[in-house]
N, C-alpha and C positions, 0 to 999 in steps of 0.2 A: 059312624064314631069307629066302630071298630077299624072299618077299611082305611079312614084315617092315621088312627094310631098307627096300625100294619105297617103301610107305608111309611110315616115318622121314624118307626123304628128301625126297617127294612135302609130305609136309607141312609143313618145315622150307622148301621152297623157297616152297608157297602162303603161309607167315605170312612170310616178307621179300618178297615180292614184291606181297603187297595190301597194304602200309601205305601210308597215304592221307596220310601224311607229308611233308610237305615238307622240305628242307631250310632249318635256323635262317638268314635272311640274319644277315648279319653287322652289328653299328647302322654308321650311316655315323660315319667320324672327324673330327671339326674342332677347327681350332684357331685360337688369337688368337693375333695377332705384335703384339708392341708395339712401335712405329713410333716416329719420333723426336715427330712430329707429339702420338700419342694421350698419349706420357708427358708432352710438355709440358702437357696440355689436365689432366691427374689430378694434376698439381702443381701449377698453378695453382688449382685446384678444393681441393685440401686446404688451401693456404694460405688460403682464404676461410672456409672452414668452421674454422680455426685462428684469422681473425681473428673471425669473428665469436662463437665459443666464449668466445675474451678479451673481449669484449664485453658480452657477456652477465652474464661473472662480473664484468666493472668496474661494468654496473648493477646484479646484487644485493649487489654491496660497497657502492655508494655507498648502498644502500634499509638496511641494518645497523643496529642500535640496539645497546643496553646493555640489561638489566634487572636488578633484585634484590630480591631478596623480605625481607620483615620477619624471618620464618622460614618455614622447610622443615619442618617437621615439628609436628605438633597431634597430642598425646594426648588423648582425653574422658576417661580415666579409665576407672574403672567404672559398666557402662552396661548397661540391663536389653533383653534381645531385642523385636524387635518395637519399638522404639522411635526417634525419629529425632533427631539431631545432627545442627548445623549447625557448619562454623567457614568464613569469611572468610579466608582469604589475601589480605594485600595484595599488589600488585607496583606498582614503581616503574620509572618509565621512566627510567634513567640516562642516554642516549643524546641523540643530535642529531637523530636523523629519529623519525619516529612508530614506536611500539611497537605492531605488531597481533599478537592472539596469534592463532594459526592453530588449535589447536587444544589441546582439554585432555580427555584419556579417563583412566577407571581401570580399574585393575586387575582389578575384581569386581561383579557387579551389584549389590550390595548398596550400591553410592556411586556416586551419581550429582556431576555438575557441572557448573556456568552460569561461563563464561567472559565478559569484554567484549565488547559487541558494535561496538561503534565504536573507532577507534585511540586508543593511549593519547596525548598529546602530551608531548614532553620536559620532564622535573622533573613530572611529574604523576603520582598515582597510581590505582588502580582495585582492585577486590577480583574473586579466583576464589573464586566458592563452593563449598564440598564438603560433601554430605550424605552421612552414616553412618547404613543404616538396616537396622541385623542383625537377621536373619530365626529366625522361630523355630526353637529348634533351633541356631541362629550360636554355641553357646556356647565358652567360653574367652577367651584374647587371640587377638585379630583382627589384622593390620598391613596394611595396603592402602596401595598406589602411585598418585597422578596423577601421570603425563607432561604437559606442555606445551611445548607446540612453539612458535616462535616467531621472529620477523625478526632474529636477534641469531645471537650467535657465542660459546659452544656456541648448537646450535638448541632444545637439549631441556633443559629440569629439571626435575628429581623431588621432589614433595611425597609429604610421609608424613604418614598419618596411625595413628591406634594407639588401643585401646579395651580392657577386660577385660570379656566379656560375660557378663552372670549371669541365672539364669532367673527371669522374670519371674511373679510370682502369680498378676499380672490376665489375663495370655495364659492360663495351666492351668487359670483359673476358667472360662475364656471357653470355652476346648476341652472340657471335661469337663459342661460344660452344653449343646452340640450333638451 
């Protein structure tokens, strides 16, 4: 029993003394103390940032205009799958600054758009072309949206197109012969 106790004691002492680990060092603590000078510098910097934001907002507002559309919705009626259909939405600059159409995006790959590349002068109109090309098998009622983003307030206008798509006998015959 003495031998057993001796071995366990020796083992315990050996394990604890052979540890190569050094005690972990505590991270150095740092503190930043606000002085009157640093507080004044921060306040001045914040005033500069606020003034710059205000200037940019005023500049953006000065370049804003308004636009109107002859219509916001177009229905192609009944169309056949795998056929192309184009509609031109007429947009008019009703403001006093040039109208820049920044982007025109469709909600689906079956719809493509083309926006005016140049600014539209005040009082003038241009077109946004929207092409709807339902794919084979894309049957039934189809409603798509087109978002127009411009230098206006509100910034975004939503256009809607739709159609009832029917099976195309020519497409079926072409698929059957291949």
